[in-house]
C-alpha positions in Angstrom: -0.1 -0.1 0.1 1.6 3.3 -1.1 0.4 6.2 0.7 0.9 9.7 -0.8 0.2 12.7 1.4 0.8 16.4 1.1 -0.9 19.7 1.8 -3.6 20.7 -0.7 -1.8 21.9 -3.9 1.5 20.3 -3.3 0.9 17.8 -6.2 -0.1 14.5 -4.7 -3.0 14.0 -6.9 -1.2 14.8 -10.1 1.7 12.6 -9.1 -0.7 9.7 -8.5 -2.3 10.0 -11.7 0.8 9.9 -13.7 2.2 7.0 -11.6 -1.0 5.1 -12.5 -0.6 5.8 -16.2 2.9 4.4 -16.2 2.6 1.5 -14.0 0.0 -1.2 -14.8 0.3 -3.1 -11.6 -0.5 -0.2 -9.5 -4.1 0.6 -8.9 -5.9 3.6 -7.2 -7.7 3.4 -3.9 -10.9 5.4 -4.4 -12.0 7.1 -1.3 -15.6 7.7 -0.2 -16.5 11.3 0.5 -19.3 13.5 1.6 -18.1 16.6 -0.2 -19.9 17.8 -3.5 -18.6 16.5 -6.7 -16.2 18.9 -8.6 -16.6 19.6 -12.4 -15.0 16.8 -14.5 -15.0 14.2 -11.5 -16.5 10.9 -12.1 -18.5 8.6 -9.5 -16.4 5.5 -8.7 -13.3 6.9 -10.4 -12.5 10.0 -8.4 -14.5 9.3 -5.2 -17.6 7.4 -4.2 -19.9 10.4 -3.3 -22.0 9.6 -0.3 -24.3 11.6 2.0 -23.3 12.0 5.6 -25.8 9.4 6.9 -24.4 6.7 4.6 -20.8 7.6 5.7 -21.6 7.1 9.2 -23.3 3.8 8.4 -20.0 2.7 6.7 -18.0 3.7 9.9 -20.4 2.0 12.1 -20.2 -1.3 9.9 -16.3 -1.1 9.9 -16.4 -0.8 6.1 -13.6 1.8 5.9 -9.9 1.1 6.6 -9.5 4.8 7.5 -11.4 7.8 7.8 -11.1 11.5 8.7 -12.9 15.0 8.6 -11.0 17.4 6.4 -12.5 20.9 5.6 -16.0 20.3 6.9 -16.5 17.0 4.8 -15.6 13.3 5.6 -13.2 11.1 3.6 -12.6 7.3 3.9 -11.2 4.3 2.3 -13.6 1.5 1.7 -12.1 -1.9 3.0 -13.5 -4.3 0.3 -11.7 -3.0 -3.0 -8.4 -2.6 -1.1 -8.4 -6.1 0.2 -9.6 -7.5 -3.1 -6.8 -5.7 -5.1 -4.1 -6.8 -2.7 -5.4 -10.5 -3.0 -5.1 -10.1 -6.9 -1.3 -9.0 -6.4 -1.8 -5.4 -7.0 -0.1 -2.5 -5.2 -2.5 0.2 -4.2 -1.8 4.0 -4.4 -3.7 6.0 -1.5 -4.2 9.8 -1.9 -4.9 10.5 1.8 -3.9 12.8 4.5 -1.7 12.3 7.6 -4.9 11.2 9.7 -5.5 8.4 7.2 -2.0 7.3 6.9 -1.8 7.0 10.9 -4.8 4.9 10.6 -3.5 2.7 7.8 -0.4 2.2 9.8 -2.4 0.9 12.7 -4.1 -1.6 10.4 -1.2 -2.8 8.2 2.1 -1.3 8.8 4.0 -4.0 7.1 2.3 -3.6 3.9 2.6 0.3 4.1 5.0 2.6 2.4 4.3 6.2 3.1 5.6 9.3 1.0 5.1 12.9 2.0 5.1 15.6 -0.7 6.3 19.1 0.1 5.8 22.1 -1.9 9.1 24.1 -2.8 7.8 27.0 -1.2 4.6 28.6 0.5 4.5 31.0 -2.4 4.3 28.3 -5.0 1.6 26.3 -3.0 -0.6 29.3 -2.8 0.1 29.9 -6.9 -0.8 26.2 -7.4 -4.1 26.4 -5.3 -5.1 29.6 -7.2 -4.0 28.1 -10.6 -6.1 25.1 -10.4 -9.4 27.2 -9.9 -11.3 24.4 -8.4 -12.3 26.3 -5.1 -13.4 29.7 -4.1 -11.1 32.1 -2.6 -12.2 31.4 1.1 -11.6 27.6 0.6 -8.1 28.4 -0.9 -7.5 30.7 2.3 -8.5 27.7 4.4 -6.2 25.3 2.7 -3.4 27.8 3.0 -4.2 28.3 6.6 -4.1 24.5 7.3 -1.0 23.7 5.3 1.7 24.4 8.3 -0.3 21.8 10.4 -0.3 19.4 7.6 3.3 19.8 6.9 4.2 19.2 10.6 3.4 15.6 10.1 6.2 15.1 7.6 8.5 13.1 10.2 5.9 10.4 10.3 6.5 9.3 6.8 9.1 6.9 5.2 10.0 9.2 2.4 9.9 12.9 1.8 9.9 14.5 -1.7 10.1 18.2 -2.5 7.8 18.6 -5.7 10.0 21.1 -7.6 9.2 19.5 -10.8 6.3 16.9 -11.4 8.3 14.6 -13.8 11.2 14.4 -11.4 8.8 13.8 -8.6 7.2 10.8 -10.4 10.4 9.3 -11.2 11.4 9.4 -7.5 8.2 7.8 -6.5 8.7 5.1 -9.2 12.2 4.5 -7.6 10.7 4.0 -4.1 8.0 1.6 -5.6 10.8 -0.3 -7.4 12.9 -0.6 -4.3 10.2 -1.6 -2.1 8.9 -4.4 -4.4 12.4 -5.8 -4.2 12.5 -6.1 -0.4 13.1 -9.6 0.5 9.7 -10.1 2.4 7.7 -8.8 -0.4 9.1 -11.2 -3.1 6.5 -14.1 -3.2 8.2 -17.4 -3.8 11.6 -16.2 -3.3 12.8 -18.9 -0.8 11.5 -21.7 -3.2 13.3 -20.0 -6.2 16.6 -19.7 -4.1 16.3 -23.4 -3.0 15.9 -24.6 -6.6 19.0 -22.6 -7.5 20.9 -24.2 -4.6 19.8 -27.6 -5.8 21.1 -26.8 -9.2 17.9 -26.2 -11.0 
């Protein structure tokens, strides 16, 4: 499970999409949310859009691996699709905040690789939030006000990337994924393979 977290506007969603386009063995974890759908978003691809009552029922039924309240809306990761993808041998990308990352770590630390993405500067973060033109000015201001608190959690992550350049950042995450897949404990069937080599096969 590959977690990408960052303050809003630092680039985690862009990096996630490029990673998925370039690596067929990665799949995206689709979160449930109570926030309204933005222009261009698709139900089931970007998010599962649910009302607060349904979200609370999902929490009560323990159907979410993690959940958190962010900017007056709730977000959570449905358990079923994640477990099915892991069983199928897929690596899963999570675009979630530090609260979700902490909860996932409690659920499955051995399967988790976490990456925190920082902006090159506060000014650049502000510029990117305004440039994407998805939110009204008061929401952008809220996101900027919250960024210092979000960034204070950087030390909880395995890897830190400063997103100066998207292509460079994607390459760095790809390198992390490649290295983590080569970890001894993640290579399925490795002990049998080595045994056969030792026996002369």
